N, CA, C, O and CB atoms as a CASP TS submission, in Angstrom:
PFRMAT TS
TARGET T0000
AUTHOR 0000-0000-0000
METHOD Language model
MODEL 1
PARENT N/A
ATOM      1  N   MET     1       0.912  -1.416   0.155  1.00  0.00           N
ATOM      2  CA  MET     1       0.010   0.231   0.323  1.00  0.00           C
ATOM      3  C   MET     1       0.758   1.470   0.264  1.00  0.00           C
ATOM      4  O   MET     1       1.639   1.810   1.054  1.00  0.00           O
ATOM      5  CB  MET     1      -0.729   0.455   1.817  1.00  0.00           C
ATOM      6  N   ILE     2       0.427   1.969  -0.512  1.00  0.00           N
ATOM      7  CA  ILE     2       1.183   3.323  -0.913  1.00  0.00           C
ATOM      8  C   ILE     2      -0.124   4.245  -0.630  1.00  0.00           C
ATOM      9  O   ILE     2      -1.204   4.208  -1.219  1.00  0.00           O
ATOM     10  CB  ILE     2       1.881   3.413  -2.730  1.00  0.00           C
ATOM     11  N   LYS     3       0.352   5.222   0.621  1.00  0.00           N
ATOM     12  CA  LYS     3      -0.318   6.354   0.952  1.00  0.00           C
ATOM     13  C   LYS     3       0.214   7.689   1.055  1.00  0.00           C
ATOM     14  O   LYS     3       1.240   7.841   1.718  1.00  0.00           O
ATOM     15  CB  LYS     3      -0.797   6.131   1.955  1.00  0.00           C
ATOM     16  N   ALA     4      -0.245   8.524   0.586  1.00  0.00           N
ATOM     17  CA  ALA     4       0.922   9.895   0.140  1.00  0.00           C
ATOM     18  C   ALA     4      -0.630  11.091   0.992  1.00  0.00           C
ATOM     19  O   ALA     4      -1.831  11.177   0.738  1.00  0.00           O
ATOM     20  CB  ALA     4       1.431  10.202  -2.626  1.00  0.00           C
ATOM     21  N   GLN     5       0.399  11.875   2.140  1.00  0.00           N
ATOM     22  CA  GLN     5      -1.328  12.863   2.884  1.00  0.00           C
ATOM     23  C   GLN     5      -0.249  14.143   2.951  1.00  0.00           C
ATOM     24  O   GLN     5       0.678  14.290   3.747  1.00  0.00           O
ATOM     25  CB  GLN     5      -2.375  12.197   5.179  1.00  0.00           C
ATOM     26  N   ASN     6      -0.589  14.852   2.068  1.00  0.00           N
ATOM     27  CA  ASN     6      -0.461  16.696   2.354  1.00  0.00           C
ATOM     28  C   ASN     6       1.208  16.733   1.247  1.00  0.00           C
ATOM     29  O   ASN     6       2.004  17.652   1.445  1.00  0.00           O
ATOM     30  CB  ASN     6      -0.095  17.364   4.906  1.00  0.00           C
ATOM     31  N   ILE     7       1.375  16.138   0.655  1.00  0.00           N
ATOM     32  CA  ILE     7       2.686  16.498   0.203  1.00  0.00           C
ATOM     33  C   ILE     7       2.773  17.697  -0.862  1.00  0.00           C
ATOM     34  O   ILE     7       2.065  17.939  -1.840  1.00  0.00           O
ATOM     35  CB  ILE     7       3.293  15.265  -0.376  1.00  0.00           C
ATOM     36  N   HIS     8       3.767  18.289  -0.388  1.00  0.00           N
ATOM     37  CA  HIS     8       4.115  19.700  -1.287  1.00  0.00           C
ATOM     38  C   HIS     8       5.563  19.489  -1.480  1.00  0.00           C
ATOM     39  O   HIS     8       6.489  19.147  -0.745  1.00  0.00           O
ATOM     40  CB  HIS     8       3.800  21.336  -0.459  1.00  0.00           C
ATOM     41  N   LYS     9       5.407  19.899  -3.060  1.00  0.00           N
ATOM     42  CA  LYS     9       6.985  20.004  -3.207  1.00  0.00           C
ATOM     43  C   LYS     9       6.816  21.151  -4.162  1.00  0.00           C
ATOM     44  O   LYS     9       5.808  21.434  -4.808  1.00  0.00           O
ATOM     45  CB  LYS     9       7.934  18.551  -3.839  1.00  0.00           C
ATOM     46  N   SER    10       8.543  22.058  -4.127  1.00  0.00           N
ATOM     47  CA  SER    10       8.876  23.160  -5.127  1.00  0.00           C
ATOM     48  C   SER    10      10.019  22.984  -5.194  1.00  0.00           C
ATOM     49  O   SER    10      10.871  22.359  -4.563  1.00  0.00           O
ATOM     50  CB  SER    10       8.593  24.536  -4.891  1.00  0.00           C
ATOM     51  N   PHE    11       9.945  23.881  -6.414  1.00  0.00           N
ATOM     52  CA  PHE    11      11.284  24.490  -7.259  1.00  0.00           C
ATOM     53  C   PHE    11      11.507  25.372  -7.177  1.00  0.00           C
ATOM     54  O   PHE    11      11.067  26.046  -8.109  1.00  0.00           O
ATOM     55  CB  PHE    11      11.461  24.533  -8.392  1.00  0.00           C
ATOM     56  N   ARG    12      12.307  26.157  -6.122  1.00  0.00           N
ATOM     57  CA  ARG    12      12.301  28.035  -5.638  1.00  0.00           C
ATOM     58  C   ARG    12      11.295  28.216  -5.219  1.00  0.00           C
ATOM     59  O   ARG    12      10.850  27.907  -4.114  1.00  0.00           O
ATOM     60  CB  ARG    12      12.433  29.286  -6.690  1.00  0.00           C
ATOM     61  N   ASP    13      10.563  29.030  -6.528  1.00  0.00           N
ATOM     62  CA  ASP    13      10.082  30.263  -5.990  1.00  0.00           C
ATOM     63  C   ASP    13       8.044  29.095  -7.086  1.00  0.00           C
ATOM     64  O   ASP    13       6.825  29.248  -7.163  1.00  0.00           O
ATOM     65  CB  ASP    13      11.333  32.541  -6.884  1.00  0.00           C
ATOM     66  N   LEU    14       8.911  28.334  -7.475  1.00  0.00           N
ATOM     67  CA  LEU    14       7.609  27.461  -8.588  1.00  0.00           C
ATOM     68  C   LEU    14       7.332  25.919  -8.024  1.00  0.00           C
ATOM     69  O   LEU    14       8.087  24.958  -8.169  1.00  0.00           O
ATOM     70  CB  LEU    14       8.306  27.191 -10.556  1.00  0.00           C
ATOM     71  N   HIS    15       5.809  25.944  -7.214  1.00  0.00           N
ATOM     72  CA  HIS    15       5.461  24.823  -6.062  1.00  0.00           C
ATOM     73  C   HIS    15       4.543  24.156  -7.382  1.00  0.00           C
ATOM     74  O   HIS    15       3.772  24.465  -8.291  1.00  0.00           O
ATOM     75  CB  HIS    15       4.449  25.433  -4.230  1.00  0.00           C
ATOM     76  N   VAL    16       5.233  23.034  -6.761  1.00  0.00           N
ATOM     77  CA  VAL    16       5.060  21.933  -8.044  1.00  0.00           C
ATOM     78  C   VAL    16       3.405  21.350  -7.796  1.00  0.00           C
ATOM     79  O   VAL    16       2.460  21.409  -8.583  1.00  0.00           O
ATOM     80  CB  VAL    16       6.452  20.359  -7.904  1.00  0.00           C
ATOM     81  N   LEU    17       3.462  20.720  -6.259  1.00  0.00           N
ATOM     82  CA  LEU    17       2.546  19.322  -5.651  1.00  0.00           C
ATOM     83  C   LEU    17       2.090  20.011  -3.859  1.00  0.00           C
ATOM     84  O   LEU    17       2.277  19.699  -2.683  1.00  0.00           O
ATOM     85  CB  LEU    17       3.976  17.360  -5.534  1.00  0.00           C
ATOM     86  N   LYS    18       1.401  21.106  -4.669  1.00  0.00           N
ATOM     87  CA  LYS    18       0.275  21.862  -3.212  1.00  0.00           C
ATOM     88  C   LYS    18      -1.105  20.560  -2.282  1.00  0.00           C
ATOM     89  O   LYS    18      -2.309  20.440  -2.506  1.00  0.00           O
ATOM     90  CB  LYS    18      -1.134  23.558  -4.349  1.00  0.00           C
ATOM     91  N   GLY    19      -0.479  20.045  -1.579  1.00  0.00           N
ATOM     92  CA  GLY    19      -1.278  18.850  -1.197  1.00  0.00           C
ATOM     93  C   GLY    19      -1.698  17.922  -1.258  1.00  0.00           C
ATOM     94  O   GLY    19      -2.803  17.548  -0.866  1.00  0.00           O
ATOM     95  N   VAL    20      -0.872  17.355  -1.775  1.00  0.00           N
ATOM     96  CA  VAL    20      -1.134  16.046  -2.638  1.00  0.00           C
ATOM     97  C   VAL    20      -1.952  14.906  -1.484  1.00  0.00           C
ATOM     98  O   VAL    20      -1.329  14.826  -0.425  1.00  0.00           O
ATOM     99  CB  VAL    20       0.613  15.331  -3.303  1.00  0.00           C
ATOM    100  N   ASP    21      -3.037  14.168  -1.534  1.00  0.00           N
ATOM    101  CA  ASP    21      -3.512  13.186  -1.079  1.00  0.00           C
ATOM    102  C   ASP    21      -3.357  12.253  -1.800  1.00  0.00           C
ATOM    103  O   ASP    21      -2.560  12.649  -2.652  1.00  0.00           O
ATOM    104  CB  ASP    21      -4.526  13.291  -0.777  1.00  0.00           C
ATOM    105  N   LEU    22      -3.689  10.963  -2.063  1.00  0.00           N
ATOM    106  CA  LEU    22      -3.348   9.141  -2.966  1.00  0.00           C
ATOM    107  C   LEU    22      -3.290   8.147  -1.812  1.00  0.00           C
ATOM    108  O   LEU    22      -2.674   8.062  -0.750  1.00  0.00           O
ATOM    109  CB  LEU    22      -1.437   8.904  -3.965  1.00  0.00           C
ATOM    110  N   GLU    23      -3.884   7.678  -2.246  1.00  0.00           N
ATOM    111  CA  GLU    23      -3.871   6.591  -1.598  1.00  0.00           C
ATOM    112  C   GLU    23      -3.875   5.099  -2.674  1.00  0.00           C
ATOM    113  O   GLU    23      -5.049   4.916  -2.994  1.00  0.00           O
ATOM    114  CB  GLU    23      -5.105   6.772  -0.634  1.00  0.00           C
ATOM    115  N   ILE    24      -3.299   4.412  -3.078  1.00  0.00           N
ATOM    116  CA  ILE    24      -3.110   3.275  -3.367  1.00  0.00           C
ATOM    117  C   ILE    24      -3.397   2.020  -3.059  1.00  0.00           C
ATOM    118  O   ILE    24      -2.574   1.895  -2.151  1.00  0.00           O
ATOM    119  CB  ILE    24      -2.432   3.294  -3.368  1.00  0.00           C
ATOM    120  N   LYS    25      -4.011   0.835  -3.121  1.00  0.00           N
ATOM    121  CA  LYS    25      -3.799  -0.495  -2.352  1.00  0.00           C
ATOM    122  C   LYS    25      -3.267  -1.528  -2.921  1.00  0.00           C
ATOM    123  O   LYS    25      -3.359  -1.435  -4.145  1.00  0.00           O
ATOM    124  CB  LYS    25      -4.870  -1.002  -1.891  1.00  0.00           C
ATOM    125  N   ARG    26      -2.541  -2.856  -2.428  1.00  0.00           N
ATOM    126  CA  ARG    26      -2.442  -3.442  -2.714  1.00  0.00           C
ATOM    127  C   ARG    26      -2.840  -4.010  -4.149  1.00  0.00           C
ATOM    128  O   ARG    26      -3.697  -4.893  -4.114  1.00  0.00           O
ATOM    129  CB  ARG    26      -2.566  -3.616  -1.932  1.00  0.00           C
ATOM    130  N   GLY    27      -2.469  -3.733  -5.117  1.00  0.00           N
ATOM    131  CA  GLY    27      -3.138  -4.809  -5.911  1.00  0.00           C
ATOM    132  C   GLY    27      -4.178  -4.003  -7.278  1.00  0.00           C
ATOM    133  O   GLY    27      -4.792  -4.560  -8.188  1.00  0.00           O
ATOM    134  N   GLU    28      -4.042  -2.389  -6.928  1.00  0.00           N
ATOM    135  CA  GLU    28      -4.675  -1.850  -7.986  1.00  0.00           C
ATOM    136  C   GLU    28      -3.603  -0.680  -9.050  1.00  0.00           C
ATOM    137  O   GLU    28      -2.533  -0.086  -8.923  1.00  0.00           O
ATOM    138  CB  GLU    28      -6.002  -1.124  -7.243  1.00  0.00           C
ATOM    139  N   ILE    29      -4.600  -0.825 -10.018  1.00  0.00           N
ATOM    140  CA  ILE    29      -3.467  -0.596 -10.971  1.00  0.00           C
ATOM    141  C   ILE    29      -4.858   0.961 -11.178  1.00  0.00           C
ATOM    142  O   ILE    29      -6.077   1.040 -11.333  1.00  0.00           O
ATOM    143  CB  ILE    29      -2.909  -2.217 -12.615  1.00  0.00           C
ATOM    144  N   VAL    30      -3.323   2.219 -11.012  1.00  0.00           N
ATOM    145  CA  VAL    30      -3.594   3.712 -11.316  1.00  0.00           C
ATOM    146  C   VAL    30      -2.875   4.668 -12.194  1.00  0.00           C
ATOM    147  O   VAL    30      -1.705   4.817 -11.845  1.00  0.00           O
ATOM    148  CB  VAL    30      -3.541   4.309 -10.239  1.00  0.00           C
ATOM    149  N   SER    31      -3.121   5.143 -12.908  1.00  0.00           N
ATOM    150  CA  SER    31      -2.310   6.300 -13.724  1.00  0.00           C
ATOM    151  C   SER    31      -2.689   7.313 -13.272  1.00  0.00           C
ATOM    152  O   SER    31      -3.676   7.375 -12.540  1.00  0.00           O
ATOM    153  CB  SER    31      -2.430   6.443 -15.166  1.00  0.00           C
ATOM    154  N   ILE    32      -1.675   8.756 -13.763  1.00  0.00           N
ATOM    155  CA  ILE    32      -1.987   9.485 -13.171  1.00  0.00           C
ATOM    156  C   ILE    32      -1.306  10.677 -14.365  1.00  0.00           C
ATOM    157  O   ILE    32      -0.159  10.603 -14.807  1.00  0.00           O
ATOM    158  CB  ILE    32      -1.613   9.236 -11.683  1.00  0.00           C
ATOM    159  N   VAL    33      -2.284  11.712 -14.720  1.00  0.00           N
ATOM    160  CA  VAL    33      -2.543  12.273 -15.797  1.00  0.00           C
ATOM    161  C   VAL    33      -2.621  13.864 -15.959  1.00  0.00           C
ATOM    162  O   VAL    33      -3.096  14.436 -14.978  1.00  0.00           O
ATOM    163  CB  VAL    33      -3.593  11.707 -16.107  1.00  0.00           C
ATOM    164  N   GLY    34      -2.362  14.408 -16.681  1.00  0.00           N
ATOM    165  CA  GLY    34      -2.495  15.867 -16.290  1.00  0.00           C
ATOM    166  C   GLY    34      -1.737  16.293 -17.508  1.00  0.00           C
ATOM    167  O   GLY    34      -1.642  15.410 -18.360  1.00  0.00           O
ATOM    168  N   LYS    35      -1.081  17.631 -17.836  1.00  0.00           N
ATOM    169  CA  LYS    35      -0.767  18.167 -18.951  1.00  0.00           C
ATOM    170  C   LYS    35       0.229  18.372 -18.226  1.00  0.00           C
ATOM    171  O   LYS    35       0.374  18.143 -17.026  1.00  0.00           O
ATOM    172  CB  LYS    35      -1.487  19.140 -19.703  1.00  0.00           C
ATOM    173  N   SER    36       1.223  19.000 -19.289  1.00  0.00           N
ATOM    174  CA  SER    36       2.800  18.741 -19.238  1.00  0.00           C
ATOM    175  C   SER    36       2.758  20.233 -17.966  1.00  0.00           C
ATOM    176  O   SER    36       2.178  21.315 -17.879  1.00  0.00           O
ATOM    177  CB  SER    36       3.954  18.958 -21.260  1.00  0.00           C
ATOM    178  N   GLY    37       4.231  19.050 -16.788  1.00  0.00           N
ATOM    179  CA  GLY    37       4.624  20.367 -16.352  1.00  0.00           C
ATOM    180  C   GLY    37       3.357  20.931 -15.242  1.00  0.00           C
ATOM    181  O   GLY    37       3.210  22.095 -14.871  1.00  0.00           O
ATOM    182  N   ALA    38       2.287  19.414 -14.746  1.00  0.00           N
ATOM    183  CA  ALA    38       1.384  19.748 -13.398  1.00  0.00           C
ATOM    184  C   ALA    38       1.634  18.880 -12.736  1.00  0.00           C
ATOM    185  O   ALA    38       0.887  18.413 -11.876  1.00  0.00           O
ATOM    186  CB  ALA    38      -0.075  19.862 -13.399  1.00  0.00           C
ATOM    187  N   GLY    39       3.023  18.404 -13.086  1.00  0.00           N
ATOM    188  CA  GLY    39       4.167  17.735 -11.220  1.00  0.00           C
ATOM    189  C   GLY    39       3.716  16.433 -11.706  1.00  0.00           C
ATOM    190  O   GLY    39       4.218  15.731 -10.829  1.00  0.00           O
ATOM    191  N   LYS    40       3.141  15.646 -12.461  1.00  0.00           N
ATOM    192  CA  LYS    40       3.079  14.111 -12.706  1.00  0.00           C
ATOM    193  C   LYS    40       4.504  13.309 -12.543  1.00  0.00           C
ATOM    194  O   LYS    40       4.563  12.202 -12.008  1.00  0.00           O
ATOM    195  CB  LYS    40       2.533  13.869 -14.236  1.00  0.00           C
ATOM    196  N   SER    41       5.407  13.861 -12.961  1.00  0.00           N
ATOM    197  CA  SER    41       7.057  13.373 -12.698  1.00  0.00           C
ATOM    198  C   SER    41       7.459  13.748 -11.594  1.00  0.00           C
ATOM    199  O   SER    41       7.673  12.704 -10.979  1.00  0.00           O
ATOM    200  CB  SER    41       8.148  13.893 -13.620  1.00  0.00           C
ATOM    201  N   THR    42       7.591  14.215 -11.241  1.00  0.00           N
ATOM    202  CA  THR    42       7.622  14.420  -9.840  1.00  0.00           C
ATOM    203  C   THR    42       6.737  14.054  -9.095  1.00  0.00           C
ATOM    204  O   THR    42       7.468  13.686  -8.175  1.00  0.00           O
ATOM    205  CB  THR    42       7.731  15.472  -9.546  1.00  0.00           C
ATOM    206  N   LEU    43       5.513  13.808  -8.661  1.00  0.00           N
ATOM    207  CA  LEU    43       5.075  13.398  -7.998  1.00  0.00           C
ATOM    208  C   LEU    43       5.423  11.449  -7.490  1.00  0.00           C
ATOM    209  O   LEU    43       5.560  10.942  -6.377  1.00  0.00           O
ATOM    210  CB  LEU    43       4.007  13.954  -8.477  1.00  0.00           C
ATOM    211  N   LEU    44       5.459  10.838  -8.875  1.00  0.00           N
ATOM    212  CA  LEU    44       6.231   9.540  -9.152  1.00  0.00           C
ATOM    213  C   LEU    44       7.560   9.575  -8.615  1.00  0.00           C
ATOM    214  O   LEU    44       7.954   8.430  -8.397  1.00  0.00           O
ATOM    215  CB  LEU    44       6.353   9.241 -10.621  1.00  0.00           C
ATOM    216  N   HIS    45       8.406  10.467  -8.317  1.00  0.00           N
ATOM    217  CA  HIS    45      10.008  10.270  -8.295  1.00  0.00           C
ATOM    218  C   HIS    45      10.057  10.364  -6.533  1.00  0.00           C
ATOM    219  O   HIS    45      10.999   9.979  -5.840  1.00  0.00           O
ATOM    220  CB  HIS    45      11.095  11.751  -9.327  1.00  0.00           C
ATOM    221  N   ILE    46       8.522  11.104  -5.946  1.00  0.00           N
ATOM    222  CA  ILE    46       8.688  11.441  -4.553  1.00  0.00           C
ATOM    223  C   ILE    46       7.770   9.473  -4.161  1.00  0.00           C
ATOM    224  O   ILE    46       8.203   8.618  -3.389  1.00  0.00           O
ATOM    225  CB  ILE    46       7.604  13.479  -3.965  1.00  0.00           C
ATOM    226  N   LEU    47       6.838   9.420  -4.807  1.00  0.00           N
ATOM    227  CA  LEU    47       6.560   8.000  -4.903  1.00  0.00           C
ATOM    228  C   LEU    47       7.113   6.732  -4.963  1.00  0.00           C
ATOM    229  O   LEU    47       6.569   5.665  -4.682  1.00  0.00           O
ATOM    230  CB  LEU    47       6.124   7.920  -5.587  1.00  0.00           C
ATOM    231  N   GLY    48       8.364   6.960  -5.397  1.00  0.00           N
ATOM    232  CA  GLY    48       9.412   5.930  -5.734  1.00  0.00           C
ATOM    233  C   GLY    48      10.680   6.492  -5.087  1.00  0.00           C
ATOM    234  O   GLY    48      11.789   6.200  -5.534  1.00  0.00           O
ATOM    235  N   THR    49      10.571   7.020  -4.396  1.00  0.00           N
ATOM    236  CA  THR    49      11.841   7.590  -3.027  1.00  0.00           C
ATOM    237  C   THR    49      13.300   7.883  -3.843  1.00  0.00           C
ATOM    238  O   THR    49      14.433   7.462  -3.610  1.00  0.00           O
ATOM    239  CB  THR    49      12.278   5.987  -1.541  1.00  0.00           C
ATOM    240  N   LEU    50      12.918   8.553  -4.627  1.00  0.00           N
ATOM    241  CA  LEU    50      13.683   8.523  -5.418  1.00  0.00           C
ATOM    242  C   LEU    50      13.959  10.503  -5.562  1.00  0.00           C
ATOM    243  O   LEU    50      14.610  11.057  -6.447  1.00  0.00           O
ATOM    244  CB  LEU    50      13.054   7.498  -6.677  1.00  0.00           C
ATOM    245  N   ASP    51      13.274  11.141  -4.470  1.00  0.00           N
ATOM    246  CA  ASP    51      12.871  12.743  -4.154  1.00  0.00           C
ATOM    247  C   ASP    51      11.915  12.362  -3.132  1.00  0.00           C
ATOM    248  O   ASP    51      11.093  11.446  -3.151  1.00  0.00           O
ATOM    249  CB  ASP    51      12.135  13.795  -5.509  1.00  0.00           C
ATOM    250  N   GLN    52      12.216  13.400  -2.056  1.00  0.00           N
ATOM    251  CA  GLN    52      11.745  14.014  -0.881  1.00  0.00           C
ATOM    252  C   GLN    52      10.918  14.550  -1.331  1.00  0.00           C
ATOM    253  O   GLN    52      10.986  14.938  -2.497  1.00  0.00           O
ATOM    254  CB  GLN    52      12.452  14.762  -0.119  1.00  0.00           C
ATOM    255  N   ALA    53       9.607  14.806  -0.386  1.00  0.00           N
ATOM    256  CA  ALA    53       8.494  15.827  -0.364  1.00  0.00           C
ATOM    257  C   ALA    53       9.409  17.185   0.294  1.00  0.00           C
ATOM    258  O   ALA    53      10.559  17.142   0.732  1.00  0.00           O
ATOM    259  CB  ALA    53       6.992  15.234   0.718  1.00  0.00           C
ATOM    260  N   ASP    54       8.617  18.217   0.217  1.00  0.00           N
ATOM    261  CA  ASP    54       9.392  19.373   0.648  1.00  0.00           C
ATOM    262  C   ASP    54       8.213  19.973   2.399  1.00  0.00           C
ATOM    263  O   ASP    54       8.325  20.879   3.225  1.00  0.00           O
ATOM    264  CB  ASP    54       9.440  20.793  -1.120  1.00  0.00           C
ATOM    265  N   GLN    55       7.118  18.711   2.154  1.00  0.00           N
ATOM    266  CA  GLN    55       6.095  18.762   2.780  1.00  0.00           C
ATOM    267  C   GLN    55       4.975  17.710   2.909  1.00  0.00           C
ATOM    268  O   GLN    55       4.173  17.735   1.976  1.00  0.00           O
ATOM    269  CB  GLN    55       5.732  19.691   2.407  1.00  0.00           C
ATOM    270  N   GLY    56       4.742  16.754   3.909  1.00  0.00           N
ATOM    271  CA  GLY    56       3.800  15.341   3.686  1.00  0.00           C
ATOM    272  C   GLY    56       4.379  14.564   4.222  1.00  0.00           C
ATOM    273  O   GLY    56       5.564  14.484   4.546  1.00  0.00           O
ATOM    274  N   GLN    57       3.664  14.028   4.325  1.00  0.00           N
ATOM    275  CA  GLN    57       3.440  11.876   5.285  1.00  0.00           C
ATOM    276  C   GLN    57       4.083  11.887   4.292  1.00  0.00           C
ATOM    277  O   GLN    57       4.499  12.920   3.768  1.00  0.00           O
ATOM    278  CB  GLN    57       1.727  10.418   5.562  1.00  0.00           C
ATOM    279  N   LEU    58       4.384  10.073   3.617  1.00  0.00           N
ATOM    280  CA  LEU    58       4.643   9.461   2.717  1.00  0.00           C
ATOM    281  C   LEU    58       4.565   7.785   3.024  1.00  0.00           C
ATOM    282  O   LEU    58       5.750   7.474   2.904  1.00  0.00           O
ATOM    283  CB  LEU    58       5.821  10.026   2.322  1.00  0.00           C
ATOM    284  N   LEU    59       3.911   6.677   3.315  1.00  0.00           N
ATOM    285  CA  LEU    59       3.870   5.720   3.953  1.00  0.00           C
ATOM    286  C   LEU    59       4.058   4.309   2.977  1.00  0.00           C
ATOM    287  O   LEU    59       3.385   4.311   1.946  1.00  0.00           O
ATOM    288  CB  LEU    59       2.678   5.892   4.704  1.00  0.00           C
ATOM    289  N   ILE    60       4.654   3.486   3.154  1.00  0.00           N
ATOM    290  CA  ILE    60       5.346   2.187   2.110  1.00  0.00           C
ATOM    291  C   ILE    60       5.022   1.107   2.666  1.00  0.00           C
ATOM    292  O   ILE    60       5.881   0.495   3.302  1.00  0.00           O
ATOM    293  CB  ILE    60       6.992   2.061   1.895  1.00  0.00           C
ATOM    294  N   ASN    61       3.346   0.476   2.533  1.00  0.00           N
ATOM    295  CA  ASN    61       3.464  -0.558   3.360  1.00  0.00           C
ATOM    296  C   ASN    61       3.360  -0.144   5.425  1.00  0.00           C
ATOM    297  O   ASN    61       3.612  -0.799   6.436  1.00  0.00           O
ATOM    298  CB  ASN    61       5.032  -1.178   2.749  1.00  0.00           C
ATOM    299  N   ASP    62       2.959   0.977   5.207  1.00  0.00           N
ATOM    300  CA  ASP    62       2.465   1.624   6.263  1.00  0.00           C
ATOM    301  C   ASP    62       3.985   1.810   7.174  1.00  0.00           C
ATOM    302  O   ASP    62       3.778   1.664   8.379  1.00  0.00           O
ATOM    303  CB  ASP    62       1.134   0.693   6.997  1.00  0.00           C
ATOM    304  N   THR    63       5.372   2.085   6.849  1.00  0.00           N
ATOM    305  CA  THR    63       6.124   1.926   6.911  1.00  0.00           C
ATOM    306  C   THR    63       6.515   3.686   6.303  1.00  0.00           C
ATOM    307  O   THR    63       6.621   3.950   5.105  1.00  0.00           O
ATOM    308  CB  THR    63       6.347   0.603   6.467  1.00  0.00           C
ATOM    309  N   ASP    64       6.676   4.690   7.397  1.00  0.00           N
ATOM    310  CA  ASP    64       6.966   6.522   6.516  1.00  0.00           C
ATOM    311  C   ASP    64       8.124   6.457   6.559  1.00  0.00           C
ATOM    312  O   ASP    64       8.752   6.159   7.575  1.00  0.00           O
ATOM    313  CB  ASP    64       6.492   8.200   7.239  1.00  0.00           C
ATOM    314  N   VAL    65       8.642   6.738   5.407  1.00  0.00           N
ATOM    315  CA  VAL    65       9.902   6.573   4.448  1.00  0.00           C
ATOM    316  C   VAL    65      11.042   7.582   5.131  1.00  0.00           C
ATOM    317  O   VAL    65      12.267   7.636   5.233  1.00  0.00           O
ATOM    318  CB  VAL    65       9.504   7.071   2.684  1.00  0.00           C
ATOM    319  N   ALA    66       9.910   8.319   5.520  1.00  0.00           N
ATOM    320  CA  ALA    66      10.700   9.959   5.930  1.00  0.00           C
ATOM    321  C   ALA    66      12.098   9.634   7.149  1.00  0.00           C
ATOM    322  O   ALA    66      13.072  10.324   7.450  1.00  0.00           O
ATOM    323  CB  ALA    66       9.148  11.294   6.990  1.00  0.00           C
ATOM    324  N   GLN    67      11.527   7.959   7.731  1.00  0.00           N
ATOM    325  CA  GLN    67      12.459   7.273   9.282  1.00  0.00           C
ATOM    326  C   GLN    67      12.994   6.194   8.711  1.00  0.00           C
ATOM    327  O   GLN    67      12.805   5.097   9.235  1.00  0.00           O
ATOM    328  CB  GLN    67      11.496   6.673  10.845  1.00  0.00           C
ATOM    329  N   LEU    68      13.978   6.350   7.191  1.00  0.00           N
ATOM    330  CA  LEU    68      14.656   5.415   6.412  1.00  0.00           C
ATOM    331  C   LEU    68      15.615   5.964   6.025  1.00  0.00           C
ATOM    332  O   LEU    68      15.668   7.139   5.662  1.00  0.00           O
ATOM    333  CB  LEU    68      14.062   4.870   5.441  1.00  0.00           C
ATOM    334  N   ASN    69      16.743   4.964   6.059  1.00  0.00           N
ATOM    335  CA  ASN    69      17.668   5.785   5.594  1.00  0.00           C
ATOM    336  C   ASN    69      18.271   5.230   3.873  1.00  0.00           C
ATOM    337  O   ASN    69      17.745   4.477   3.053  1.00  0.00           O
ATOM    338  CB  ASN    69      18.840   5.789   6.848  1.00  0.00           C
ATOM    339  N   PRO    70      19.671   6.051   3.842  1.00  0.00           N
ATOM    340  CA  PRO    70      19.401   5.790   2.069  1.00  0.00           C
ATOM    341  C   PRO    70      19.236   4.267   2.050  1.00  0.00           C
ATOM    342  O   PRO    70      18.488   3.754   1.218  1.00  0.00           O
ATOM    343  CB  PRO    70      20.907   6.296   0.858  1.00  0.00           C
ATOM    344  N   LYS    71      19.985   3.446   3.038  1.00  0.00           N
ATOM    345  CA  LYS    71      20.541   1.806   2.047  1.00  0.00           C
ATOM    346  C   LYS    71      18.844   1.381   2.654  1.00  0.00           C
ATOM    347  O   LYS    71      18.704   0.159   2.721  1.00  0.00           O
ATOM    348  CB  LYS    71      22.602   0.319   2.916  1.00  0.00           C
ATOM    349  N   GLN    72      17.911   1.977   2.976  1.00  0.00           N
ATOM    350  CA  GLN    72      17.146   1.357   3.213  1.00  0.00           C
ATOM    351  C   GLN    72      15.470   1.550   2.177  1.00  0.00           C
ATOM    352  O   GLN    72      14.333   1.098   2.047  1.00  0.00           O
ATOM    353  CB  GLN    72      17.269   1.594   4.600  1.00  0.00           C
ATOM    354  N   LEU    73      16.583   2.720   1.587  1.00  0.00           N
ATOM    355  CA  LEU    73      15.137   3.145   0.574  1.00  0.00           C
ATOM    356  C   LEU    73      15.457   2.276  -0.756  1.00  0.00           C
ATOM    357  O   LEU    73      14.569   1.856  -1.499  1.00  0.00           O
ATOM    358  CB  LEU    73      14.986   5.164   0.065  1.00  0.00           C
ATOM    359  N   ALA    74      17.330   1.986  -1.029  1.00  0.00           N
ATOM    360  CA  ALA    74      17.477   1.261  -2.249  1.00  0.00           C
ATOM    361  C   ALA    74      16.423   0.145  -2.350  1.00  0.00           C
ATOM    362  O   ALA    74      16.394  -0.588  -3.338  1.00  0.00           O
ATOM    363  CB  ALA    74      18.880   0.694  -2.347  1.00  0.00           C
TER
END
């Protein structure tokens, strides 16, 4: 299960993600769609632990990824 709560991400003055909430349950198939520059890739990078949110919480299988070290994230 992946649960993202109140995810925010900015690049300098550009606010890309503003309070995104998302829950994906085991076995679900989802797609993320939107205009170019809407933050789709940024969200996927955060969900895949390739990047960190500026604010919010990301749980993967009920584990808060902010508490994991780089080796555990790999």
